[in-house]
N, C-alpha and C positions, 0 to 999 in steps of 0.2 A: 305232523309238522312238516311244512314244505321247506325247500332248500333256503329260501330267503329268510324265513323265520329262524331256522337253525343257524344261519350265518350271523344274524344279529345277536343271538344269544351267546355265540362264541366269539364275537368281535371284541377286541380289546379297546377300552376307552381309557386313555392315558390322562391322568390328572396329577400334575406335579410329580411326575416319575412314578406314580402309583397306578396299578392296573385294575380296571373295573370292567365287569360284564353286565352289571345291573345299572341301567341309566339313573334310577332313583338314588342308588348309593353314590354314583358319580356326581350327581347334583349336590348331595350332602357334603361330599368332599370339596367341591368347588366352594361352597359356602364356608366351610370350615377353614380353608386355606387362603381365602381372599381377604386382604386387609380391610376392605370396606364392602361387605356383602350387601349392605343396604342399597348400594349402587348397581346391583345386578338384577336383571330381569330376563324373562324367557318369552320368546315368540315362536309360535308353531307355524310352519310353512310347508308348501308343496315341494320346494327345492331347497338345497342346502345353502341358501343365500338369504340375506336380509335386505329389504328395500321397501320403498313406498309404492303401493299400487295406485296409479293415477285413475284407475277405472272403478274406484270404490263406490258402492251403491248406498252406503249407510249415511244416516243423517248426523254425522259426526265429522270433525275436522279431518282433512286428509292427513294421514300420518302412519306411523308404524305402531301397531297395538301389541302390547305385551302384558305379562303378569309378573309381579314381584317374585323373585326366586324363592323367598320364604313361603309365599302362598302356594307356589307350585309343589314344593316339597311337602308342606302340610296336607295338601289335597292328594298326595300320592300320584301327581301328574295328571289327575282327572279334573281338568279345568272346564269351565262352562262352555267355551266356544273354541272351535278349531283344534281341540285336544286330540283328534284322531288323524291329524295331518302327518305326512311321512317324516318330518324332521322337527326336532325341538332345538332351538338355538339360544344359547346362553350369551347375553350381551351385557356390556358395561356402559354406563353413562359416561361419555367423554368429558362433559362439562356439568358435573353434578350440581354446581352452584346455580345453574340455570334451570334446574328441575324443581318444580313446586310440588310440595306434598300436601294433599288434601286429607285432613284428619278431623275427628270430632272436636278437637281442641282448636277453636277458631281464634284464640287470643293472639297467635303469632302470624295470622294470615293478613299481610299488609299489601296485597298485590294490586290494589286499585290505582296506586300512584304510577304503575307501569303504563297505564292508559294515557298518560300525558303526551304521548307521541301523536295522538289524534287531536284534531281541532276541537276546541271546547264545545262549539255548537253541535257538532256531530255526536260528541259524548253525551251531552244533555238530552238530545233527542233519542238516542239509543237507550239511555238509562230509563227514560220515561215509558218505554215500550217493552219492558221485560217482565211484565206482570204474569204472563202465561207460563213462565219458567219457574222451576223450584229453586228459590234462593235460600241457601242454607248458611252461607258464609261469604266473606269477601272473595274467595276463590271461585265460588259458584256464581257470584255476581260478575266477576271478571270473565268467566266462561260464557255467561248469557249476553253480556254487552258485546264481546268480540263476535259472537254469533250474529247478533242483530246488525252490527256494523258491516258484516259480510253478506247481509241479506240471505243468511243460511246457506250460502254457497261454500261447500267443503274446501275448495281450493283457496278461496279468499279468506276463509276462516283460518286456515293454516297460515297464510301470509300475515294475517293480523297478529297472531301470537308471535311469529318470528320478528315482526316489527317492534313488538314490545320487549324483545330480548329474551323470550321464553323458549327454551328447548323442548319442554314437555311437562307432563304432570304424572304423579303417582297418586292414585286414588286408593286410600286405605279404608274402604268400606263406606264412603259417603254417598255413592251412587250418582256422583255429579257427571262423570263421563258418560255413563249409561245406567239406567235404573235396573236393568236385568243383570248387570255385571258390576256389583258394588266395588270389587277390588280388581284394579287393572292399571296399566300404564299406557301412556301415549307419548311419542316424540314426533316432532314436526320436520325433522331433517335426518337423512341417513348419517350425516356427520356427527350427530348427537349420540351415536352408538358405536361401540367397538365390538365386533363379533369375537368371542373368546372360544366357544366350542359349538360345533354343530353335531348333534347326536341323532342317530336314526331312532325313530319312535316305534317300539315293539308293538304298541296297540294297533298301529296301522297295518302291520304286516301279518298279523294273525289271520289265517284263512278261515278257521271256524273257532267258535268259543266252546266251552265245555258243555253247553246245552245244545250243540248241534246247529246253532244259528250261523249262517254264512256272514261273517263280519265284513268281507270284502264287498258283498252286495249291499250290506248296510251302509258302507261308505258312499256308494253310488246312489242307491235307491232308498236307503234308510229302512227301518224295520216295518214290515207290513203285518200289523197285528191281526188282520183278518185271515192270514195264512199261518198263524202260529197257534200252538196249543196253549191252553190255560197254564199248564205246567211250565212251558218255556217262558211265557210272559212273567209269571211270578218269580221264577228263578233269576231271570234277567234283571228284574226290578230290584231284587235283593242284592245282586252282585255289583250293580253300577249306581253311582250317585249322581255324577254331573254330566258326563258326555252322552248319556242316553237321551234321545230326542223324545221327550214326553209329548210335545205338540204333534209329532208325526204319529206316535202311537194312538193318540186321541182322534186325529183326523181320519185314520184308516179303520178305526173301530166301527163295527156294525151297530153296537150298542154303546154309545159314548158315556152314558150315565154309569153303566156297569164298569167300563174301563176306568173311568175316573175314580170310582170306589176302590178298584183293585190297586191303582197307582197309590192312592192315599194309604191303603192298608199295608202294602208291601215295599214301597220305596223307602229306604232307610231315612232319607232326609228330603224335604221339599224345598226347592230353591224358590226365590221370588218369581222367576220365570215360570216355574211349575204352577205356582198359585194363580197367576194370570191365566194360564192355559186351562187349568181345571175349572175356573169360573166361567171361561168362555164356552166350555163344553157342556154346561148344564143349563137347564131351564129354571131350576130352583136355586138361586144364588144363596139364599139364606141357609138352606139345608147343607149346601156344599161348604159354606163358610163354617158351619158348626163342625163338620168333619175335619176341615183343615185346622181349625183351632184346637180340636182334640189331639190332632197329630203334632201340631206345631204351635203351642200356646205362646211362645216367645216370638211373635211376629216382628219382622223388620218394619221400619217406617214406611217403605214403599209398599209392603204387603197390606198394611193398614189402609193406606190411601186407595189401593186397588179394590179392597173389599168394600169400602165406602162408596167409591165412585161407581161401582157396578151394581150396587144394591138398589132394588126398586123402592123398598122402605128403608130409607137411610137412618131414621131414628131407631128402628128395630135392630138394624145392623150395629149401630153405635152401642146400644145396650148390650148386645151379644159380646162385642169386643171388650167392653168394660168388665163384664162378668167373667170372661174366660182368660183374659191376659193377666199373667201374674204381676207384671210391672208396666205401668203406663208412663212413658217419658214425655218431655215437653213437646216434641214433634207430634206424638200421638194425640195429645190434648188439642193441639192446633187443628189436626185433621178432623177430629171428632166434632169440634165446635164449628169448623168451616162447613162441613157437609150436613150437619144436623138441621132439620126443619124446625123442630121445637128446641131451640138452643138453650132456653132456660131449664128445660127438663133434663137435658144431657149434662149441663153444667152442674145442676144440683146433684145428679147421680155421681158425677165425677168427684165432686167435693165430699159427698157422703161416703163413697166407696174407697177413694184413694187419696183425697186431700191434695190432688196434684196441682190445682190452681194456686193454692197457698204456698206450694213449694217453690214457685218461681222466685228467683233472687235477682240481684242487680246484674250478675254476670250474664244471665240468660234473657233478661227482660227486653233488651234492645232487639235481639234476634227474633224472639217469640212474638212480642207485640207488634213490631214493625211488619213482620211477615203476615201475621194473622189479620191485622187491621188493614194492611195494604191490599189484601186480596179479596176482602169482602166489601160488598156495596153498603151493607148496614153497619158501618163503623161505630156509630153511637150506641147501637144495640149491643154489640160485642163489648164495647167499653163499659156499659152498664153491668153486663153479666160479670165481667172480670172484676169490676169494682166491688160488686156485691159479694163475690165468693172468695176473693183474695183477702184473707184475714190477717196477713202479715206484711202488708204493703210498706215499702220504704218510700222516702220522699222522691226518689228517682222514678219509681213505678207510678206513684200518684201524679207526678208531673206529666208523664206520658198519657195517662188516662184522662187527666183534666182537659187536655187538648180536645178530646172527642166528647167528653161529658158536657163541655161548654156548648158544643154544637146542638146537643139535645135540649139544653135550657133555652138556647136562642130560638130553636124551632117551635118551642111551646109559647 
């Protein structure tokens, strides 16, 4: 243990006149004692200050990116991105009424009226060109339209949100802000945050871990798997869940297929980011997908889309997903029908194995049908399939289908 590491372990963290030496316990106390813990978030930084980096290279709006405090605590401070920076900063939203929360419940997401500050012609044009984005809700549509209005310029995108009166978003697992980080927050101005506590991150200052791996070099150069023993790699995978850079392990491996198999076998959990990297590292996407599904049968929506998009034989991949996943949700059904070449065959299999198509009700029909039919060129074909296999159609569902079934009749 070096002096800095010892100093952090002995440093007092004062929360409401109570003394803590463990940062995780300090975070738990902050949550417990704050009157509105849902308004708290954590950002990891190189210095003990919080602000917007104008040099951001990411394809996201310029802003300060954070994680909900609850999420950081639940993950033991092991977050997907920047979790090994020197400081973790607990912040409070100063104007929580201007923070929009993205959840799977889309019934209360009424954000589109905020776009009325833009000319109607601009809005109509932007709304017509968002097909390439994943539209899951009004908030994700708001996200895509403001991006299009900004011509994907991060600075202008930020300005567009502020023009709408939006301070920021909290994404509770919908993957709207970024597909590889389902849960996170973003605010578009420093004034939208109040820094409550800046705590030194013990993960950053550890010189070596218990496996003899130099973690300081890891911060600078990341792990070089070609210079590590098999035992070190296995133990490291077993001990870390999120901040381990799987992509770097794979890129430096002399035998990528072997490394991919080791990662699947020994890493406690596979993130969506891991799934994408594992598929990129293999020449046999189908076989890799089988291993991934055996390890992680309850795939997220983004995982399913990734498997299908990277598959050479998309129908074979769709059949594998249907046979291995314990539960197929509406979004999964959408991806399976969207990517399938033999859509009738996959729809029949879906109906036989899961009855998912018939499970669609009035609450989900607008989102599901509009999304699926909007993205496929063969809309009448999809309408025919859904009409055939949805055995519990309501008048609302039938009305939407009839619009496209009429096109089929007219073509004949």
